[in-house]
Residue, then its C-alpha position, 0 to 999 in steps of 0.5 A: m414820293k410821287d405824290m409829294d412830286q405832284y404836291l410840289g409841283a402845285e398840281p391843282k388835284f394835289s392841293k389837299f395832300d398832306p406832306l407832313p408825314i414825308i416831311s416828318a420822316l425826312n427830318l428824322i433822317l436829316q437829324d439823326m447825326p445832329q442828335r447823336l453829336g449835340v444837345r437838342v433843345g426843343q423842336n428842331k434845335y441842336f447845340f454844341q459845347p464851344d471850345v471857349p464858351d461866353r459866360l453869362g454868370m455863375g455856372i451859365q454859359a451861352w452855347r451856339g447851336y442851329f436850327v434845322s428842318i426841312r420845309p416844301s416850297f414850289k418844285q423844291l425841298l428846302v432845308n431851313v438852318n438858322v443860328s440859335m443861342a441858348p444858356f446852358g448850366l454847368p451842373t456841379i451835382p447830378k441834375q437828379l439829385a439837385s432836382s430832389i433837393k428841397l429848401t425853404t427861405r424866411h427872410l422875406g417875412y414869410k416861408r417860401r419853398f424852392k427846389l434846388t437847381a444847382i450848387g455853385t462854386r464861390s461863396a456869397r462874399q466871393m460871388t458878385f453881380v450887378c444890381d441896378e438898385y445899388g449902382k452899376k458896380p458889382i456887389s457881393v451876394e453878402t453885401y446885397f443881403k445886408k443892404k437889402y434886407n439888413l441880414n448878416l449871412s452866417h457863413a458868407d465866406d465858407l459855404p457856396v451859394i446855391n441857385c434855387g431858381s429856374l435856369k430857364k429864368p435867367t437874371d436881367r444881367e444875364v439876359a443882357t449878356m445873352m443878347t450881346v453874345a447872340c447879337n451878331p451881324p447877318g454876315l456873321n451868322a451867314q458864315f456860321i451857317t454855311n461853315d460851322g453849322f453845315a459841319k457840326l449838322r453833318l449836312p454834307d454827310a456821305r451817309l444822307k447820299d449813300e443810304f437815303k440818297l439825300f443830298v444837301d446843296p451847301e449854297m444858300t438858295a437865291v430868292p427873288a424880292r422886291m423893295l417897297p417904298a415908304p408911304m408918306v406920314s401926315y402931321r397937322k401941318g405938312g408930312q414927312t417921308p420916312r428914311s430907313g423905316s423912320w422919321n422925327i417928330t420934335q417939331a411936328q404937331f399931332v394930327t388931332g391933339a387930345t384936350i386935357q381938362s385936368w392932370w394929375v402927377l403922382l410921385v411914388n416915394d419908395r424908401t428903396a429908392r436911393a434918393i428921390p428928387g425934391p420939388d425944386v427939381l421935379k417941378p421944372m421937369v413937369m413944366a417942361f413935359s407940359k410944354k412938350l405936350a402943348a407944343a406937340g398939339m394938344v390942349l392944356p388947362p392953364s393951371p398946373p397939374a395937382l401934384v399927389n405924393t404917396d406916404w413913404l412905401e416901406p421896401v420889399g423886405r418889410d412888404p413882401g409882394r409890396a401889398q402895403a404899398q399898393a394899398l397906400i397908393k389906392d388910398k391916396l388916389q381915392s382921397t385926391l380924388a374925393a377932393q378933386k370932385r372929378k377924375p383927371a384926364f390922365i395921371l402922370v407917374l413918376l417912378s423912382i425905381r423899377d418894381n414890377f409889383i409897384y408898376s403892376g398895382i398902379k395899372r390894376i388900380c386905375d385901370i380896373e378899379l378906379g377907371m383913370p389913365t396912367v402914363c408912367m415915367q422913370v425919374e432917372k430917364a426924365l432928368v437927363d439934359g437937352n436933347r435927350q430929355d426932349q426926345y424922352f418927352s416926345n415919346v411919352a407924349l406919343k402914349v398920352n395922346t393916344k390914350l385920350g383919343g388923339i390922332n398922332h400921325t396918318l398917311v396920305p390918303s393915297h396909301m389908305a385907299w386900300l382900306n377905304k373902298s367901303p367901311t372896314m374894320i381892322v381887327g388884331i387877336d392874340v393869346t398870351h400864355p403863362g411862363p415857364g414855372a407858373r402854377w398849373g392852371t394859370p390862365s391865359i389872356t386873350a384880347v381882340v382889338a379893332s379900329v374904330d375910325s376911318r384912319f385907323v388909329q384907335y383900337p380899343a380892346s376887349m380882354r378875358i382870361q382863359k382857363p387852360d384845357t384839362n392836363r394842358m398849361s394852355k390853349e391857343m384858341v380863343d375861347e369867348l372870340d364871339v362875345m369880345f368881337r360882338e363888343r368890337l362891332l358895337l363900339f364901331k357902330e357907335k362910333n360910325r353909325i354903321y357896321p363895317k362892310r369889311i373885316l380884315v382880321y390879323r391873328d398873332g400866334v398860331s403855328e402852321g398846324q393850327y391854321e385850319i382850327v382857326i378856320r374852323e373854330e374862330l371863323k365860326k365865332i366871328k360870323d356868329a358875332t356878325k349874325s347876332l347883330n344882323k337883325n336888320n340885314d345891316c351886319n354882314p360883312t366880308i372877312t379876310i383872315i391873315i396869319c401873322g407869324k413871328r417864331h420862324h427861322a427864315r432869314f434873308y441876306p442881301v447878295s450886294s451892298a446896293n440892297a443892304d442897309k448900314n448894319g449889312n441887313t436887307q432894307p425896310g420894305t423888303i417883300v419875299d413872296k416866292g422861293v421860300t413860300g408854300v407851294f399852295d398857300f397865299d403867303f409872303y415875308l415882309q420886313a417893314h421895319a430897320g434892322l437896328k441890331g443882329t440879323v432882322k427877322p421878317t414877319h411871315y403873313n399868311v391869308i388863310y381865308d379871303e371873302n374879299s378876293m384881295g390881290a397880293d399887291e393889295i394886301q402886301v403894300g397895304t400891310h407894309d404901309s400900315s406898318y408905319m401907323y404904330a402910334r407910339a413910335t416914330k417908325a415902321v414896327s415888324l408887326i402890322p399895329a393891329a396885331y402888335y396892339a392885340d400883344l400889348a392888351c394881352e401883356r396889360g392883362r398879364i400885369y393885372m394878374n401879376k401876383l398869380m403870373l409871378d408865383d414860381g409854382t413851387t409852393t403847392a397845396g396837397g392834392t392832384r394837378t386837377d385840385e391845383a389847377e381849379e384852386t388857381w383858376r378860382n384865384a384868377v377869377r377872383l383877381w380879374g373880378t369884372g375886368l376893365h373899369e367901364d370908363m376905360k373900355k373905350t380907350m386904348f388904355y394899354i398903349 
């Protein structure tokens, strides 16, 4: 342990020392008793069956557990403990037997095979759930099948229902219940950790002290923090200083309002909906939205928008996957485009129900095939009264203006000075992977967004699908980063007539063990992109790479009410860069946003490469202030907008691949896993096609 002591003491010659083997050994010792007494789920999480469980749904309970792991910090080892919640299924038959049973359904008009997860304890007539489609009152499984598919169940009262889904994919209702159960104020979570958690994890266990000479202090460690003031945000006339991380723009005008030559309103007539408002209701609503856009500073044409009504779309029972519905929508848009002879600036899509197939289909048709920006609006939300409607329209207006190249708000020049020392491009990079249960070979989505203006508002994106490594479901490093980065540099020059002199990269989604890989692989590709354009010695920017981490378990609790917000959380602007940070790392924890519910989670920023010689204060304050620049909100966000936008772009890419992403993978062709992966990849390439439409590539289409 002598070398470890030297490393923890920040001796310069031990900066390359690898503490991981010792940390791993200590974690094995620390987690020995929790593993014996609890249920391990994932890495370093242990759950314990409650005396009085919280029921989430049929056969599913919420269990409280704890994350526990040792982390090195300056001159000490810390035990990181955090509350965690997870859903647990109550098996009615042995798991091994359940997983061996397969079944086939035919009620959707085609065969679909599933693996049995569990057998319930109630019949279809007894089992009820809340379905938003049919109101907010509980509906039985029997009634649901009758209403949804016009089917009379043969054994509705004498056979139990079964679960043929995955316990990893709870229903929306169960997720909402889980969120309510898990959403505890910080003071309560702190009590869970120090009282219940310490006891169940056996941290004060005599065995640790006697056999391994380990002692865990039961008191939470106190760390210094500082509070950063909120920057002033600017609008066309005047500005505001946010309070508690947010501000109001009801009467404010955008800094730069987009000019709209023409726009359409697409009404999706879906037979699945209980009722669709008529023209006498929709016309005043559309006019009110039009007035909101004008009041916010956008320039609209004097003529009203063209109203486009789809033909009646058959319900999902008659149209599996809504393929026919999507074809009808596309035909209607194409025929309207032919009649209008020019594309609209944007299409306001009015949706009467939430349907992932319809929403994703519209986004795919308009973003990839036709090249027309869309903004979707839920009719139910838009038809509320008074201030609620105004607030909803204001939020939608933020999206419209940004998609069309406008500027909603900026920061006063003094808060942007750190970025305007020389021409600077801020970049966000992210990768989104397929969810649990996806087919083997389902691609990841990669995205690179980059600023193109001196106010750091517009961030167009490059996107690609990425093939997983052999025998793995996904990989985190970005394969075509050099190509996408080159696209971003070329657009920057097109907008500014020069290449950037500095590049700040905010890389989201990589773990601590992958920092070196980012430097070794992704930094090289970034430099390759700049070198390919440096023919006239005008593209040689200095580069800084900052990792953004949200998947950590560090939580901070204010020691006095003076430093807490009304919910008991630390206040927006809290920075922690001592006490729990890395020994040799240039890292800090930033909570720029307000914790509205539960216990607030800060973002962990780690500067892993820096050619710009940025100081700690410069990058901390600058990252904090930039968190107020998120275009579609009037509040500070938890993640710097560049990284946030990259995540949104990845999610939009998932929508384009919706048909593949929603496949549960249970119906597979014969052959090996490699064969399945290759077939899935070929389907993905076909679905992706040539990617984004040319008319969308220079816009923030994804916001």
